[in-house]
C-alpha positions as CSV (number, residue, x, y, z in Angstrom):
1,M,0.0,0.0,0.0
2,G,1.5,3.4,-1.0
3,M,1.8,6.3,1.4
4,D,-1.1,8.3,-0.2
5,S,-3.5,5.4,-0.1
6,R,-2.6,4.6,3.5
7,R,-3.1,8.2,4.5
8,K,-6.6,8.1,3.0
9,S,-7.5,4.8,4.5
10,L,-6.3,5.5,8.1
11,P,-7.7,8.1,10.5
12,P,-5.3,10.6,12.2
13,L,-3.2,8.7,14.8
14,D,-4.0,11.1,17.6
15,T,-7.8,10.3,17.3
16,L,-7.0,6.6,18.1
17,V,-4.9,7.7,21.1
18,F,-7.7,9.8,22.4
19,F,-10.3,7.0,21.9
20,E,-8.1,4.4,23.6
21,T,-7.3,6.7,26.5
22,A,-11.0,7.7,27.1
23,L,-12.1,4.0,27.0
24,R,-9.3,2.9,29.3
25,A,-9.7,5.9,31.7
26,G,-13.5,5.5,31.9
27,S,-14.4,9.1,31.2
28,F,-13.5,12.0,29.0
29,S,-12.4,14.1,32.0
30,A,-10.0,11.4,33.2
31,A,-8.6,11.1,29.7
32,A,-8.2,14.9,29.6
33,S,-6.1,14.8,32.8
34,E,-3.9,12.0,31.5
35,L,-3.3,13.7,28.1
36,Y,-2.9,17.2,29.6
37,V,-5.7,18.6,27.4
38,S,-9.2,19.9,28.1
39,Q,-12.3,17.6,28.2
40,A,-13.6,19.4,25.1
41,A,-10.4,18.4,23.2
42,V,-11.0,14.8,24.1
43,S,-14.6,14.9,23.0
44,K,-13.6,16.7,19.7
45,R,-11.0,14.1,18.8
46,V,-13.3,11.2,19.5
47,K,-16.0,12.8,17.5
48,Q,-13.5,13.3,14.6
49,L,-12.8,9.5,14.7
50,E,-16.5,8.8,14.8
51,N,-17.1,11.0,11.8
52,W,-14.3,9.3,9.9
53,L,-15.8,5.9,10.7
54,G,-19.4,6.9,10.3
55,A,-20.3,5.1,13.5
56,D,-20.7,6.2,17.2
57,L,-18.0,4.7,19.5
58,F,-19.6,5.7,22.9
59,E,-23.3,5.7,24.0
60,R,-24.3,9.3,24.5
61,G,-26.3,10.2,27.6
62,A,-25.1,7.3,29.7
63,R,-24.0,8.1,33.2
64,S,-20.7,6.3,32.7
65,L,-18.7,6.1,29.5
66,K,-19.9,3.0,27.8
67,P,-18.7,1.9,24.4
68,T,-21.1,1.0,21.6
69,Q,-20.8,-2.3,19.7
70,A,-18.5,-0.5,17.3
71,G,-16.4,1.0,20.1
72,A,-16.1,-2.4,21.8
73,Q,-15.1,-4.0,18.5
74,L,-12.3,-1.4,18.1
75,A,-11.0,-1.4,21.7
76,D,-8.6,-4.3,21.7
77,P,-7.2,-3.9,18.1
78,V,-6.5,-0.1,18.7
79,A,-4.9,-0.8,22.1
80,M,-2.7,-3.6,20.6
81,A,-1.7,-1.5,17.6
82,L,-0.7,1.4,19.8
83,D,1.3,-0.9,22.1
84,Y,3.0,-2.6,19.1
85,L,3.9,0.8,17.7
86,Q,5.2,2.0,21.0
87,G,7.4,-1.1,21.4
88,A,8.8,-0.7,17.9
89,L,9.6,2.9,18.5
90,N,11.3,2.1,21.8
91,Q,13.6,-0.4,20.1
92,V,14.6,2.0,17.5
93,R,14.9,5.3,19.3
94,S,18.1,6.4,21.0
95,P,18.6,5.8,24.7
96,A,15.9,7.5,26.7
97,A,16.7,11.1,27.6
98,S,16.8,11.9,31.3
99,S,13.7,13.6,32.6
100,V,13.2,17.3,33.1
101,R,11.6,18.6,36.3
102,I,9.6,21.8,36.0
103,A,7.8,23.6,38.8
104,A,4.9,26.1,38.6
105,N,2.0,27.2,40.7
106,S,-1.4,25.6,40.2
107,A,-2.9,28.4,38.1
108,V,0.0,28.5,35.7
109,S,0.0,24.7,35.5
110,V,-3.7,24.3,34.8
111,F,-4.2,27.3,32.4
112,W,-0.9,27.5,30.6
113,L,1.7,24.9,31.2
114,F,-0.1,21.6,30.8
115,E,-1.3,22.4,27.3
116,R,2.2,23.3,26.2
117,L,3.7,20.2,27.8
118,R,1.4,18.1,25.5
119,S,2.7,19.9,22.4
120,F,6.2,19.3,23.6
121,A,5.5,15.6,24.2
122,L,4.4,15.4,20.5
123,S,7.5,17.2,19.2
124,S,10.8,15.7,18.0
125,S,12.5,17.2,21.1
126,S,10.2,15.2,23.5
127,C,11.7,13.8,26.7
128,P,10.2,12.6,30.0
129,V,8.9,15.6,32.0
130,E,8.1,15.6,35.7
131,T,5.8,18.5,36.9
132,V,5.9,20.0,40.4
133,V,2.7,22.0,41.3
134,K,3.2,24.2,44.3
135,D,1.6,27.5,45.3
136,D,4.3,28.4,47.8
137,P,7.0,30.4,45.8
138,R,9.7,29.0,48.0
139,D,9.0,25.5,46.6
140,L,9.4,26.6,43.1
141,L,12.9,27.9,43.5
142,S,14.3,24.6,44.7
143,A,17.7,23.2,43.6
144,S,15.9,20.0,42.7
145,N,13.9,21.8,39.9
146,D,15.5,22.1,36.4
147,L,13.1,24.8,35.4
148,A,10.5,26.9,37.2
149,I,7.8,29.3,36.1
150,I,7.6,32.1,38.8
151,Y,5.5,35.1,39.4
152,A,7.8,38.1,40.0
153,D,8.8,41.6,38.9
154,K,12.3,40.3,37.9
155,V,14.5,37.2,37.7
156,P,15.7,36.4,41.3
157,Q,19.4,36.4,42.1
158,G,21.2,33.2,41.1
159,W,18.7,32.4,38.4
160,E,18.3,33.4,34.8
161,G,15.7,33.1,32.1
162,P,13.1,35.0,29.9
163,L,9.9,36.8,30.7
164,L,7.1,34.6,29.3
165,M,4.2,37.1,29.7
166,D,3.3,40.3,31.5
167,E,0.5,40.2,34.1
168,E,-2.7,42.0,33.3
169,L,-5.5,41.6,35.7
170,A,-9.2,42.1,35.0
171,P,-12.6,41.1,36.5
172,V,-14.1,38.4,34.3
173,A,-17.3,36.4,34.2
174,S,-19.3,34.0,31.9
175,P,-21.4,35.8,29.3
176,A,-24.6,35.0,31.3
177,E,-23.1,36.3,34.5
178,A,-21.8,39.5,32.7
179,E,-25.4,40.2,31.6
180,R,-26.7,39.7,35.1
181,F,-24.0,42.0,36.4
182,A,-24.9,44.7,33.9
183,K,-28.6,44.6,35.0
184,A,-28.1,44.3,38.8
185,P,-24.4,44.8,39.8
186,Q,-25.3,44.9,43.5
187,N,-26.2,41.2,43.4
188,A,-22.9,40.0,42.0
189,R,-20.5,37.8,44.0
190,L,-16.7,38.2,43.8
191,L,-14.8,34.9,43.7
192,D,-11.9,35.5,46.0
193,Y,-8.9,33.3,47.1
194,H,-6.2,33.3,49.8
195,R,-2.8,34.9,49.0
196,H,0.1,32.5,49.2
197,A,2.7,35.3,48.9
198,P,2.9,39.0,49.8
199,D,3.0,40.0,46.1
200,W,-0.1,38.0,45.1
201,I,-3.1,40.2,44.1
202,N,-6.6,39.2,45.2
203,W,-9.8,41.3,45.3
204,D,-8.8,43.3,48.4
205,V,-5.5,44.3,46.8
206,W,-7.1,45.0,43.4
207,Q,-9.7,47.2,45.0
208,Q,-7.1,49.2,46.8
209,R,-5.4,50.0,43.4
210,E,-8.6,50.5,41.5
211,Q,-10.4,53.0,43.8
212,Q,-13.0,54.0,41.1
213,S,-14.1,50.5,40.1
214,G,-17.7,49.4,40.4
215,F,-16.8,46.3,42.4
216,H,-16.5,47.8,45.9
217,G,-18.9,46.5,48.6
218,L,-19.9,43.4,46.7
219,T,-20.2,40.0,48.6
220,K,-17.1,37.8,48.4
221,T,-17.1,34.0,48.1
222,L,-13.8,32.5,49.3
223,C,-12.6,29.8,46.9
224,Q,-10.2,27.0,47.6
225,N,-7.6,28.6,45.3
226,Y,-7.2,30.8,42.2
227,S,-8.0,27.9,39.8
228,H,-11.2,27.2,41.7
229,S,-12.3,30.8,41.4
230,I,-11.8,30.6,37.6
231,G,-13.7,27.3,37.5
232,L,-16.7,28.9,39.3
233,A,-16.5,31.9,36.9
234,L,-16.7,29.6,33.9
235,E,-19.8,28.0,35.5
236,G,-21.5,31.4,35.8
237,K,-21.3,31.5,39.6
238,G,-19.6,34.8,40.1
239,I,-16.9,37.3,39.0
240,A,-13.3,36.2,39.2
241,L,-10.1,38.3,39.1
242,A,-8.3,36.9,36.1
243,S,-4.8,37.0,34.8
244,C,-5.6,37.7,31.2
245,S,-2.4,36.3,29.8
246,L,-3.0,33.0,31.5
247,L,-6.6,32.8,30.4
248,Q,-6.1,34.0,26.8
249,A,-7.8,30.9,25.3
250,D,-10.9,31.3,27.4
251,L,-11.2,35.0,26.7
252,A,-10.6,34.5,23.0
253,S,-13.3,31.8,22.8
254,G,-15.8,33.9,24.7
255,R,-16.2,31.5,27.5
256,L,-15.1,34.4,29.8
257,V,-15.6,38.1,29.1
258,R,-13.7,41.0,30.6
259,L,-15.9,43.4,32.7
260,V,-13.6,46.4,32.3
261,D,-12.2,48.1,29.2
262,K,-8.6,48.2,30.4
263,P,-6.9,45.5,32.5
264,L,-4.7,46.5,35.4
265,K,-1.0,46.2,34.5
266,T,0.7,45.2,37.7
267,G,4.3,45.5,36.6
268,K,4.9,41.8,37.4
269,G,4.9,38.8,35.1
270,Y,5.7,35.1,34.7
271,F,9.3,34.2,34.2
272,L,10.8,30.9,33.0
273,V,14.0,30.5,35.1
274,W,16.8,28.0,35.7
275,Q,19.8,28.1,38.1
276,A,22.5,30.3,36.6
277,A,25.4,28.3,38.0
278,K,24.1,24.9,36.9
279,A,25.0,23.5,33.5
280,V,21.9,23.3,31.3
281,R,21.3,19.8,29.9
282,P,20.1,19.5,26.3
283,E,16.7,18.2,27.4
284,V,16.2,21.2,29.7
285,D,17.3,23.6,27.0
286,N,14.9,22.0,24.5
287,L,11.9,22.3,26.9
288,A,12.9,25.9,27.8
289,K,13.0,26.9,24.1
290,H,9.7,25.2,23.4
291,L,7.9,27.0,26.3
292,G,9.6,30.3,25.5
293,L,8.5,30.2,21.8
294,S,5.0,28.8,22.4
């Protein structure tokens, strides 16, 4: 079979990976966590495979993820094919690269880093990556971490690396919540979170800087963390204070909307850093370049 005919007679390989992972994990959300993508991305890839096949692979509306007859028929052959391909690649590829340990806080990890780690894993520079998710800044600048993404106004002494993005803060909400706020702003709830470092900005700090804003005096709901506040905002349950650069995808898609014309530029940002005195391994350099360019 020639390359052109095989390309036409086989679906995209990643759709098979998403199908196998979803079936094995038992849900689209569990598959999303394993693949470092959103639940919507898993659903989209599975639907792409279903469209290519002309057959449903999962029963829609069931409480748990249940394969159709077609899905069950494909399950073992797809898993075996992927295992066979993985084994063949492992035999041919050069000795496994040592892993890279990268640290970031939960918000950066969830809304920015994990998506880019997936694209790195699919690139020719791929290597094993170990993630460290800590909200205490002291845990990020540990000698055991090859790379760290930190929130700061400058690169700390003894470290070096580029600025990934400036911080711009703005109140955000779902489109439905934004409409409710426009009609009855006094009924809105602010989704707040604890500060884990003196330079973190929550609603109290933001309101001190933005004295003329229309968000003073509103009821606050304390969330478990920053990511939780954004999750509730996406569900239409209040107004979150968002780092626009981290939530670029949600703002661009319209899942979240800004409630002010101009975001607050804090003078801080997110830096990708590594220890200045430590020799940078090729694997670390490859990941750093990938994150700095993406």
